[in-house]
C-alpha positions as CSV (number, residue, x, y, z in Angstrom):
1,G,235.2,-164.9,-39.9
2,L,236.9,-168.3,-39.9
3,N,240.2,-166.7,-41.2
4,S,240.5,-164.7,-38.0
5,P,242.5,-166.2,-35.0
6,F,239.8,-168.7,-34.0
7,E,240.3,-172.3,-33.0
8,V,237.9,-174.1,-35.3
9,F,236.2,-177.4,-34.7
10,I,233.8,-179.4,-36.9
11,E,231.4,-182.2,-36.0
12,K,230.3,-184.6,-38.7
13,Y,228.4,-187.2,-36.7
14,T,224.9,-185.6,-36.8
15,N,224.8,-185.6,-40.6
16,F,226.8,-186.4,-43.7
17,I,228.9,-183.5,-45.1
18,P,229.6,-183.3,-48.8
19,E,233.3,-183.9,-49.5
20,E,233.8,-180.5,-51.1
21,I,232.9,-178.7,-47.9
22,P,235.9,-179.8,-45.7
23,L,238.2,-179.1,-48.7
24,L,236.8,-175.6,-49.0
25,L,237.1,-175.0,-45.3
26,K,240.8,-176.1,-45.4
27,Q,241.5,-173.3,-47.8
28,I,240.0,-170.8,-45.4
29,K,241.4,-172.3,-42.2
30,P,244.1,-175.0,-42.6
31,E,243.8,-176.3,-39.1
32,I,240.3,-177.6,-38.3
33,T,239.8,-180.2,-35.6
34,V,237.1,-182.9,-36.0
35,V,235.2,-183.5,-32.7
36,S,233.2,-186.6,-31.9
37,R,229.9,-187.2,-30.2
38,K,231.9,-188.3,-27.2
39,D,233.8,-184.9,-27.1
40,L,230.6,-182.8,-27.2
41,E,228.3,-185.0,-25.1
42,E,230.1,-187.3,-22.6
43,N,233.1,-185.1,-22.3
44,D,231.5,-181.7,-22.8
45,Q,232.9,-180.3,-19.6
46,S,236.5,-181.3,-20.6
47,F,235.9,-179.8,-24.0
48,L,234.8,-176.5,-22.6
49,E,237.7,-176.5,-20.2
50,K,240.0,-177.0,-23.2
51,I,238.7,-173.9,-25.1
52,K,238.2,-171.7,-22.0
53,G,239.6,-168.2,-22.6
54,K,239.9,-168.8,-26.4
55,S,237.9,-167.6,-29.3
56,S,236.5,-170.8,-30.8
57,A,234.0,-171.9,-33.4
58,I,232.2,-175.2,-33.8
59,L,230.9,-175.9,-37.3
60,I,227.8,-178.0,-37.5
61,P,225.8,-179.3,-40.5
62,G,222.3,-177.9,-40.7
63,D,220.7,-175.7,-38.0
64,P,222.9,-176.0,-34.9
65,F,220.1,-176.4,-32.4
66,V,217.8,-178.8,-34.1
67,A,219.9,-181.6,-32.5
68,T,219.6,-181.5,-28.7
69,T,223.4,-182.3,-28.5
70,H,224.4,-178.8,-29.4
71,N,221.7,-177.0,-27.3
72,S,223.0,-178.9,-24.3
73,L,226.6,-177.8,-25.1
74,R,225.4,-174.2,-25.4
75,L,223.6,-174.3,-22.0
76,A,226.7,-175.8,-20.4
77,A,228.9,-173.1,-21.9
78,I,226.7,-170.3,-20.8
79,Q,226.5,-171.7,-17.3
80,R,230.3,-171.7,-17.2
81,G,230.4,-168.0,-18.3
82,F,231.1,-168.4,-22.0
83,K,229.7,-165.8,-24.4
84,C,228.0,-167.6,-27.3
85,R,227.1,-166.4,-30.7
86,I,225.0,-168.4,-33.1
87,I,225.1,-168.2,-36.9
88,H,222.0,-170.0,-38.1
89,N,221.8,-172.3,-41.1
90,T,219.1,-174.1,-43.0
91,S,217.9,-177.5,-41.9
92,I,216.0,-180.4,-43.4
93,I,213.3,-179.5,-40.9
94,S,212.5,-176.3,-42.9
95,A,213.9,-177.4,-46.3
96,A,211.6,-180.4,-46.6
97,A,208.5,-178.2,-46.7
98,S,210.1,-175.6,-48.9
99,V,211.3,-178.0,-51.7
100,S,208.2,-180.3,-51.6
101,G,205.7,-177.5,-52.0
102,L,203.8,-178.5,-48.9
103,S,202.7,-176.0,-46.3
104,T,205.1,-175.5,-43.4
105,Y,202.1,-174.9,-41.1
106,R,200.6,-178.3,-41.8
107,F,203.5,-180.4,-40.4
108,G,203.1,-182.3,-37.1
109,R,205.8,-183.9,-35.0
110,T,209.1,-185.0,-36.7
111,V,210.3,-188.5,-36.1
112,T,213.4,-190.5,-36.9
113,C,213.1,-194.0,-38.4
114,P,215.9,-196.2,-37.0
115,F,217.8,-199.0,-38.7
116,P,216.0,-202.4,-38.6
117,N,218.4,-203.8,-36.0
118,N,217.2,-201.1,-33.7
119,A,213.5,-201.5,-34.6
120,S,210.9,-199.3,-33.1
121,E,207.2,-198.7,-33.5
122,F,207.6,-195.0,-32.6
123,P,207.7,-193.7,-36.2
124,Y,204.4,-195.5,-36.9
125,E,202.8,-194.0,-33.8
126,I,204.0,-190.5,-34.6
127,I,202.6,-190.8,-38.1
128,K,199.3,-192.0,-36.6
129,L,199.2,-189.0,-34.2
130,N,199.9,-186.6,-37.0
131,K,197.3,-188.2,-39.2
132,Q,194.6,-187.7,-36.5
133,I,195.1,-183.9,-36.9
134,S,195.5,-184.0,-40.7
135,A,199.2,-183.1,-40.4
136,H,202.2,-184.2,-42.6
137,T,205.0,-186.2,-41.0
138,L,208.7,-185.5,-41.7
139,V,210.5,-188.8,-41.2
140,L,214.2,-188.5,-40.8
141,L,216.2,-191.6,-41.7
142,D,218.9,-193.0,-39.5
143,I,222.6,-192.7,-40.3
144,K,225.9,-193.9,-38.8
145,Q,228.3,-191.2,-40.0
146,R,231.4,-192.9,-38.7
147,T,230.8,-196.0,-40.8
148,G,229.0,-194.4,-43.7
149,E,225.8,-196.4,-43.1
150,F,222.5,-194.9,-43.9
151,L,218.8,-195.9,-44.1
152,A,217.4,-195.4,-47.6
153,I,213.9,-194.2,-48.3
154,N,212.7,-197.5,-49.8
155,E,214.0,-199.3,-46.8
156,A,212.2,-197.0,-44.4
157,I,209.0,-197.5,-46.4
158,S,209.4,-201.3,-46.0
159,I,209.8,-200.9,-42.3
160,L,206.6,-198.8,-42.1
161,L,204.7,-201.3,-44.2
162,E,205.8,-204.2,-42.0
163,L,204.6,-202.3,-39.0
164,E,201.3,-201.7,-40.7
165,E,201.0,-205.4,-41.5
166,K,201.6,-206.1,-37.8
167,K,199.3,-203.4,-36.3
168,Q,196.6,-203.2,-39.0
169,E,195.5,-199.6,-38.2
170,T,195.6,-198.2,-41.7
171,V,198.2,-195.7,-40.7
172,F,200.7,-196.3,-43.5
173,T,199.8,-198.4,-46.6
174,N,200.8,-199.0,-50.2
175,T,198.6,-196.0,-51.2
176,S,200.0,-193.6,-48.6
177,L,201.3,-190.4,-50.3
178,V,205.0,-190.0,-49.8
179,V,207.6,-187.4,-50.8
180,G,211.1,-188.8,-51.0
181,L,214.0,-186.4,-50.4
182,A,217.7,-187.2,-51.0
183,Q,220.7,-185.0,-50.7
184,I,218.6,-181.9,-50.4
185,G,220.5,-178.7,-51.0
186,S,223.3,-180.3,-53.0
187,E,223.7,-180.3,-56.8
188,N,222.7,-184.0,-56.7
189,E,219.4,-183.6,-54.8
190,V,216.6,-185.9,-55.8
191,I,212.9,-185.4,-55.0
192,S,210.1,-187.8,-56.0
193,A,206.5,-188.0,-54.8
194,G,203.8,-190.6,-55.2
195,V,202.2,-193.5,-53.4
196,A,204.4,-195.7,-51.3
197,E,204.2,-198.7,-53.6
198,E,205.7,-196.5,-56.4
199,I,208.4,-194.7,-54.3
200,I,209.6,-198.0,-52.8
201,T,210.7,-199.2,-56.3
202,F,213.2,-196.3,-56.8
203,A,217.0,-197.0,-56.4
204,W,217.3,-194.6,-53.5
205,R,220.4,-196.4,-52.1
206,D,222.3,-195.5,-55.3
207,I,221.7,-191.8,-54.7
208,G,223.4,-191.8,-51.3
209,P,222.8,-190.0,-48.0
210,P,221.4,-188.0,-46.4
211,Q,217.8,-189.0,-47.0
212,A,214.4,-188.2,-45.5
213,M,210.8,-188.5,-46.5
214,I,207.4,-186.9,-45.9
215,V,204.3,-189.0,-45.2
216,C,201.6,-186.7,-46.4
217,S,198.3,-186.0,-44.7
218,E,195.3,-187.7,-46.3
219,T,193.9,-184.2,-46.9
220,L,195.8,-181.5,-48.8
221,Q,195.3,-177.8,-49.3
222,F,194.5,-176.9,-52.9
223,T,197.8,-175.1,-53.1
224,E,199.6,-178.3,-51.9
225,E,197.7,-180.3,-54.5
226,E,198.8,-177.9,-57.2
227,A,202.4,-178.0,-56.0
228,L,202.6,-181.8,-56.0
229,Q,200.9,-182.0,-59.4
230,T,203.1,-179.3,-61.0
231,L,206.4,-180.0,-59.4
232,W,206.4,-183.8,-59.1
233,K,203.6,-184.9,-61.5
234,V,201.6,-186.6,-58.8
235,E,198.1,-187.7,-59.8
236,L,195.7,-186.9,-57.0
237,S,192.0,-187.3,-56.5
238,N,190.0,-184.1,-55.6
239,Q,190.7,-184.1,-51.9
240,G,191.8,-180.5,-51.3
241,I,190.8,-178.3,-48.3
242,D,190.7,-174.6,-48.0
């Protein structure tokens, strides 16, 4: 456990960590070193040299290998002869389907929507590709953990609607079915589902990070329809599939 003679590190740049978590960890292990993206990516060899011959643990929010950063570090460690043990955790990748009531098997590629000052058409294109195979799209929303900046759900919807206005391919419109997810797994989690023109009106920024959203397929399984109607009071036309 963490109270054994481990050198413990924590990274907080891939996601926001609730304030109570570091406080709890301090009670278990008073000395926990925060490591940066630079430590684990640019200077990974120096970091591994620093912990060589020691029992060390790196604490990571979410599933440790959803982010390629950590998988690269694991491979580098193994190549240098380190013995690695992984303790898995839940991730928004799996939690999104679980809490929304949508089928895990009907999700396509996941995509991140960046801040407007780093605009990209990639999220729109991924939603289009998933739509072609009747798959849902999990859209992760950009964060800057160091400064506390985050992209809110209504802002991401605005970005996608602007891309739709530009491209005119009927990929994401005001009537697209969206599930908004904020602070999932915390006591303050907020989930709301409906068409984009409804979800965009919510005060998502007031809820705080992290946030994500699901752009639903135009066709839903009957069990998915029932879940959205029962859990989130979504009004749907009869569009279910077996």
